[in-house]
C-alpha positions as CSV (number, residue, x, y, z in Angstrom):
1,M,2.2,-15.5,19.7
2,P,-0.1,-18.3,18.2
3,D,1.7,-21.7,17.0
4,P,1.2,-20.9,13.3
5,A,1.2,-25.0,12.8
6,N,-2.2,-24.7,14.4
7,A,-3.8,-21.9,12.4
8,R,-6.8,-22.9,10.1
9,P,-6.8,-21.6,6.6
10,A,-8.2,-18.1,6.2
11,A,-11.4,-17.5,4.0
12,P,-10.7,-14.8,1.5
13,L,-12.7,-11.3,2.9
14,P,-14.3,-11.1,-0.7
15,R,-15.6,-14.6,-1.3
16,G,-18.7,-15.2,1.2
17,T,-18.3,-12.8,3.6
18,L,-19.8,-9.8,1.6
19,A,-22.9,-9.4,4.1
20,R,-21.0,-10.9,6.8
21,V,-18.5,-8.2,7.4
22,C,-20.8,-5.5,9.3
23,P,-23.3,-7.4,11.2
24,P,-22.2,-8.0,14.6
25,P,-21.5,-11.6,16.2
26,S,-22.2,-12.6,19.2
27,R,-18.5,-12.4,21.3
28,P,-16.1,-9.9,20.7
29,P,-13.0,-9.8,18.8
30,Q,-9.7,-10.6,19.5
31,T,-7.2,-8.3,20.1
32,T,-3.9,-9.5,19.7
33,P,-2.9,-7.7,16.6
34,H,-0.7,-10.2,15.2
35,A,-2.6,-13.3,15.7
36,P,-4.9,-14.9,13.4
37,P,-8.2,-13.7,14.2
38,P,-10.9,-15.8,15.7
39,R,-13.4,-17.5,13.6
40,T,-16.7,-19.6,14.1
41,A,-17.3,-23.1,13.2
42,E,-18.6,-22.0,9.9
43,G,-15.5,-20.0,9.7
44,T,-17.0,-16.6,9.1
45,P,-14.7,-13.8,10.7
46,E,-16.2,-13.1,14.5
47,I,-16.4,-9.0,14.2
48,G,-17.0,-6.9,17.5
49,T,-20.3,-5.2,17.8
50,D,-18.7,-1.9,18.7
51,D,-16.2,-2.3,15.8
52,Y,-18.0,-3.3,13.0
53,D,-22.3,-2.9,13.9
54,S,-23.9,-1.4,10.6
55,R,-25.4,1.5,12.3
56,K,-22.3,2.7,14.0
57,P,-19.5,4.1,12.2
58,R,-15.9,4.5,13.9
59,T,-14.9,7.7,15.9
60,D,-11.4,7.2,16.4
61,F,-8.3,4.8,15.9
62,F,-7.7,1.3,17.1
63,R,-5.3,1.8,19.8
64,L,-2.2,-0.6,20.3
65,P,0.5,-0.3,23.5
66,A,4.0,0.4,22.3
67,G,5.8,-2.7,21.5
68,E,8.0,-5.0,19.4
69,D,7.0,-5.0,15.9
70,V,5.0,-8.2,15.4
71,H,6.8,-8.4,12.0
72,L,10.2,-8.6,13.2
73,V,9.0,-11.2,15.8
74,R,8.0,-13.3,12.9
75,R,10.6,-12.8,10.6
76,R,13.0,-14.0,13.7
77,E,10.9,-17.3,14.2
78,I,10.2,-17.6,10.3
79,L,14.5,-17.6,9.5
80,K,15.0,-19.9,12.9
81,K,12.5,-22.5,10.9
82,Y,13.8,-21.8,7.4
83,P,17.0,-20.3,7.4
84,E,17.5,-20.9,3.5
85,I,14.7,-18.3,2.9
86,E,17.8,-15.8,3.7
87,E,18.6,-16.8,-0.4
88,L,15.6,-14.7,-1.5
89,Y,17.3,-11.5,-0.3
90,K,19.1,-11.4,-3.6
91,P,18.1,-8.0,-5.9
92,D,16.0,-9.1,-9.1
93,V,17.2,-6.3,-11.7
94,M,14.2,-7.4,-13.7
95,I,12.4,-4.6,-11.7
96,F,14.6,-1.9,-13.3
97,F,13.8,-3.0,-17.0
98,Q,10.2,-3.8,-16.2
99,A,9.9,-0.1,-15.1
100,C,12.0,1.2,-17.6
101,G,9.5,-0.3,-20.5
102,V,6.8,1.1,-18.6
103,V,8.3,4.6,-18.8
104,V,8.7,4.2,-22.4
105,A,5.3,3.3,-23.0
106,Q,3.7,5.9,-21.1
107,M,5.9,8.1,-22.4
108,A,5.1,7.2,-26.0
109,L,0.8,7.5,-24.8
110,S,1.3,10.6,-23.6
111,R,2.8,11.8,-27.5
112,L,0.1,10.1,-28.8
113,M,-2.3,12.2,-26.7
114,A,-1.6,15.3,-28.0
115,D,-4.0,15.9,-30.9
116,K,-7.0,13.9,-28.9
117,T,-10.2,15.1,-27.4
118,W,-10.8,15.9,-23.6
119,W,-12.8,12.7,-23.2
120,F,-11.1,10.3,-25.1
121,T,-7.4,11.7,-23.3
122,L,-9.2,11.2,-20.2
123,L,-10.6,7.1,-20.4
124,C,-7.0,6.5,-21.7
125,G,-5.9,7.8,-18.6
126,W,-8.4,4.9,-16.3
127,L,-8.0,2.8,-18.4
128,F,-3.7,2.5,-19.5
129,G,-2.1,5.3,-17.7
130,A,-3.4,4.3,-13.9
131,F,-2.2,1.1,-14.8
132,A,1.4,2.6,-15.9
133,N,1.7,4.6,-13.3
134,Q,0.9,2.7,-10.1
135,N,3.1,0.4,-11.7
136,L,6.1,3.0,-11.4
137,F,5.0,3.8,-8.2
138,L,5.0,0.6,-7.2
139,A,8.7,0.2,-8.7
140,I,9.7,3.4,-7.0
141,H,8.4,0.8,-3.9
142,E,10.5,-1.7,-4.6
143,Y,13.7,0.6,-5.0
144,S,12.9,2.0,-1.7
145,H,14.0,-1.3,-0.1
146,G,16.9,-1.4,-2.6
147,N,15.4,-4.7,-4.0
148,A,16.8,-4.5,-7.3
149,F,20.2,-3.4,-6.7
150,G,20.9,-4.3,-3.7
151,P,21.0,-1.8,-0.5
152,T,24.8,-0.7,-1.3
153,R,23.9,0.6,-4.6
154,K,22.4,3.4,-3.5
155,T,23.5,5.6,-7.4
156,A,22.0,3.3,-9.1
157,T,19.0,3.3,-7.2
158,F,18.7,6.9,-6.9
159,L,19.3,7.3,-10.9
160,A,16.1,4.6,-11.3
161,S,14.1,6.2,-9.3
162,L,14.4,9.5,-10.7
163,F,13.5,7.6,-14.3
164,A,10.1,5.8,-12.9
165,N,9.2,9.3,-11.6
166,T,9.3,10.8,-15.1
167,P,5.5,9.9,-16.1
168,C,4.4,10.8,-12.7
169,V,4.5,14.7,-12.9
170,V,4.9,14.8,-9.2
171,P,8.8,14.4,-8.3
172,M,7.9,12.0,-5.3
173,A,10.6,9.2,-5.5
174,T,13.2,10.5,-2.9
175,T,10.9,11.8,-0.4
176,F,8.7,8.5,-0.7
177,R,12.0,6.5,0.7
178,K,12.2,8.5,3.4
179,Y,8.9,8.1,4.8
180,H,8.3,4.1,3.4
181,L,11.1,3.1,5.1
182,E,9.6,4.8,8.7
183,H,6.4,3.0,7.9
184,H,8.5,-0.3,8.0
185,T,10.3,0.8,11.0
186,Q,7.8,2.5,13.5
187,M,4.0,1.5,11.9
188,H,1.6,2.8,12.7
189,V,3.4,5.0,15.4
190,E,1.8,8.4,16.2
191,G,3.0,11.1,14.5
192,V,5.7,9.5,12.5
193,D,3.9,6.7,10.3
194,V,2.5,9.0,7.4
195,D,0.4,6.3,6.2
196,V,-1.9,6.7,9.3
197,P,-4.6,9.0,8.3
198,V,-4.7,12.2,10.9
199,P,-7.7,12.6,13.1
200,A,-9.0,15.4,10.8
201,E,-9.6,13.2,8.2
202,G,-11.8,10.5,10.0
203,T,-14.1,13.6,11.4
204,L,-15.1,15.3,7.9
205,L,-14.3,12.4,5.6
206,G,-16.4,9.4,7.8
207,S,-19.5,9.5,6.0
208,L,-20.8,7.6,3.1
209,A,-20.2,10.9,0.7
210,G,-17.0,11.4,2.6
211,K,-15.6,8.5,2.1
212,A,-16.3,8.8,-1.6
213,T,-14.6,11.8,-1.8
214,W,-11.8,10.6,0.3
215,V,-11.3,7.6,-2.1
216,V,-10.9,9.7,-5.4
217,G,-8.4,12.1,-4.2
218,Q,-6.6,9.9,-1.6
219,I,-3.4,10.3,-3.8
220,V,-3.9,14.2,-2.7
221,A,-4.1,13.0,1.4
222,Y,-1.0,10.9,0.6
223,A,0.9,13.5,-0.8
224,V,0.0,16.7,1.4
225,R,0.1,13.8,4.7
226,P,3.5,13.4,5.5
227,L,4.0,17.7,5.4
228,L,1.6,18.4,7.7
229,V,2.6,15.3,10.3
230,A,6.7,15.1,9.9
231,P,8.1,17.3,7.3
232,K,11.9,16.8,7.0
233,A,14.6,18.4,5.7
234,V,15.3,19.3,1.8
235,G,18.3,17.8,0.5
236,V,20.2,17.7,-2.4
237,P,18.9,14.7,-4.0
238,D,15.1,15.9,-3.4
239,L,16.0,19.0,-5.4
240,I,17.3,16.9,-8.2
241,N,14.7,14.7,-8.2
242,V,12.2,18.3,-8.5
243,A,14.6,20.0,-10.8
244,W,14.1,16.1,-13.3
245,V,10.6,16.4,-13.5
246,V,9.7,19.4,-13.5
247,A,11.5,19.6,-16.8
248,V,10.1,16.9,-18.4
249,D,6.6,18.7,-17.3
250,L,7.3,21.6,-18.9
251,A,8.8,20.0,-21.9
252,V,5.7,17.9,-22.6
253,L,4.1,20.5,-22.2
254,R,5.9,22.6,-24.7
255,F,6.8,20.1,-27.2
256,W,3.6,18.0,-27.2
257,G,0.9,20.3,-25.8
258,L,-1.4,20.3,-23.0
259,Q,-3.7,17.2,-23.8
260,S,-0.1,15.3,-23.5
261,F,0.4,16.6,-20.2
262,L,-3.0,15.9,-19.0
263,Y,-3.1,12.4,-19.7
264,L,0.0,11.8,-17.5
265,V,-1.7,14.1,-14.4
266,Y,-4.8,11.6,-15.1
267,S,-2.9,8.7,-14.8
268,S,-1.8,9.8,-11.7
269,F,-4.5,11.0,-10.4
270,L,-7.0,8.4,-11.2
271,G,-4.6,5.3,-10.6
272,G,-4.4,6.7,-7.0
273,G,-8.0,7.5,-6.8
274,M,-11.1,5.7,-7.7
275,H,-9.1,2.6,-9.3
276,P,-8.5,-0.9,-8.6
277,M,-4.7,-0.5,-8.7
278,A,-5.3,2.3,-5.6
279,A,-7.2,-0.3,-3.7
280,H,-3.9,-1.5,-2.4
281,F,-3.4,2.0,-0.2
282,I,-6.9,1.2,1.6
283,S,-5.9,-3.4,1.6
284,E,-2.6,-3.1,3.2
285,H,-3.9,-2.0,6.8
286,Y,-7.3,-0.9,6.9
287,V,-9.0,-3.2,9.4
288,F,-11.1,-5.1,8.2
289,V,-11.1,-7.8,10.7
290,P,-10.6,-6.5,13.8
291,G,-7.2,-8.0,15.7
292,Q,-5.6,-8.1,12.5
293,E,-2.8,-5.4,11.3
294,T,-1.8,-5.9,8.1
295,Y,-3.5,-7.5,4.9
296,S,-2.4,-9.8,2.1
297,Y,-3.7,-9.7,-1.6
298,Y,-3.9,-12.7,-3.6
299,G,-4.9,-11.8,-7.1
300,P,-3.8,-11.3,-10.9
301,L,-3.1,-7.5,-9.7
302,N,-0.2,-8.5,-8.5
303,W,1.5,-9.2,-11.9
304,V,1.5,-5.8,-12.5
305,T,2.1,-4.3,-8.8
306,Y,5.6,-6.4,-8.3
307,H,3.4,-8.6,-6.2
308,V,2.8,-6.2,-3.3
309,G,-0.6,-7.5,-2.6
310,F,1.3,-10.0,-0.3
311,H,2.0,-7.8,1.7
312,I,2.1,-9.7,5.3
313,E,4.9,-10.7,3.8
314,H,6.9,-7.8,2.3
315,H,6.3,-6.3,5.9
316,D,8.1,-10.2,7.0
317,F,10.7,-9.7,4.7
318,P,11.0,-6.0,3.1
319,R,14.3,-6.9,1.5
320,I,12.6,-10.0,-0.6
321,P,12.3,-8.4,-3.8
322,G,8.2,-8.3,-5.0
323,I,8.7,-11.0,-7.1
324,K,9.8,-13.6,-4.9
325,L,6.8,-13.3,-2.2
326,P,4.9,-16.0,-3.5
327,L,8.0,-18.4,-3.2
328,L,8.5,-17.0,0.6
329,H,4.2,-17.9,0.9
330,K,5.2,-21.3,-0.5
331,I,8.3,-22.5,1.7
332,C,6.4,-21.6,5.0
333,P,2.6,-21.6,4.2
334,E,1.7,-22.2,7.8
335,Y,2.9,-18.4,8.9
336,Y,0.4,-17.1,6.4
337,R,-2.7,-19.3,5.7
338,G,-4.6,-18.2,9.1
339,Y,-4.4,-14.5,8.5
340,Y,-7.7,-13.1,6.9
341,H,-6.7,-11.9,3.0
342,H,-8.3,-10.1,-0.3
343,T,-8.9,-11.6,-3.3
344,S,-10.6,-8.3,-5.0
345,W,-9.2,-4.8,-4.9
346,V,-12.6,-3.9,-6.4
347,W,-14.0,-5.3,-3.3
348,V,-12.0,-3.4,-0.7
349,I,-13.0,-0.3,-2.7
350,W,-16.5,-1.0,-2.6
351,K,-16.6,-2.4,1.1
352,Y,-14.9,1.0,2.1
353,I,-17.2,3.7,1.0
354,T,-20.3,1.5,1.3
355,C,-19.3,-0.4,5.2
356,P,-20.4,2.4,7.9
357,A,-17.4,0.9,10.2
358,M,-14.4,1.7,7.8
359,G,-13.2,4.7,7.3
360,P,-10.0,6.5,8.2
361,F,-10.2,6.1,11.6
362,A,-10.3,1.7,10.5
363,R,-6.5,1.7,11.8
364,Y,-4.3,0.6,14.2
365,Q,-2.5,3.7,16.0
366,R,0.6,3.4,18.5
367,P,2.1,5.7,20.5
368,A,6.0,6.0,19.8
369,A,8.0,3.7,21.8
370,P,11.3,4.8,23.5
371,Q,13.3,3.2,21.2
372,A,12.2,2.3,17.5
373,V,12.5,-1.2,16.8
374,K,13.6,-1.5,13.1
375,S,11.7,-3.8,10.9
376,G,13.7,-3.0,7.6
């Protein structure tokens, strides 16, 4: 692993590199996934011709050998140097109160849509509801790590997750936790980490039109892919989750009407599609710079997403509540400043669609190790 103290500050991808991401450089890229990517004298990324030539889309994933989780390696090193970071593990109950406020506001907006026209409901779903439902999805993400009440208070976490799932139309709180924890413990492992697209997505949706279609419906891909790649047994918590969300959906339809229900549908579908809030799905692990496996986003939308943009930091320390990740970054900046990061989620979507080298295949994938190494 490189010496983080010698790493130079990286220029954020969206600023000054928009025209430089696709053109080929003079030398091949570094391939070690946990090392900061190499850079030229001007500080711009060196992108491999075979990977990012503007005339050549990818036809396969970036392949990695089985090995120890690079985030786990870095966490051990950071804790050895900064043991006081363990104090940041304390749960943050404000996650719960914030999520409850968003649920109440979202349901109130749904009620207000009862007598509105379809286009007004659709517009409000994109302008307001998408932010709300993505915020709740990311609250459920925080709950999955036990960051609101602590890892031992499972009943409180379960009930809070159910409540956060209330306006999301589709029951997903309990199943998300199962798959997301595997994303941390076996990141990019083929057949296990369902965050990685299946080859059919890359083959069928690798064109410009295909990528635009995929972005619009990416929330559907995230919902269906786990059932195809790694189906899991249904337990009592899953049945309770389904019963609660379906009951809410039926109650909204029965007492408030179709437009109120459609507002919630639009909020989830649009908020998980062609929307700045949904860009975090792409910005976190899609390979914008070969040699870097995880990316952070340092921008204003962190304030409404529980700082999920601090994603390298999150994978290093998944038990630190999102609101404290900026403090983690401040304590040990030398471990993060050498990595490329995003400052615009709008730019992420634009570049994903328009750069031929981007697409579902622009992900790392590794085979399963004989014994999984836990990262959480």
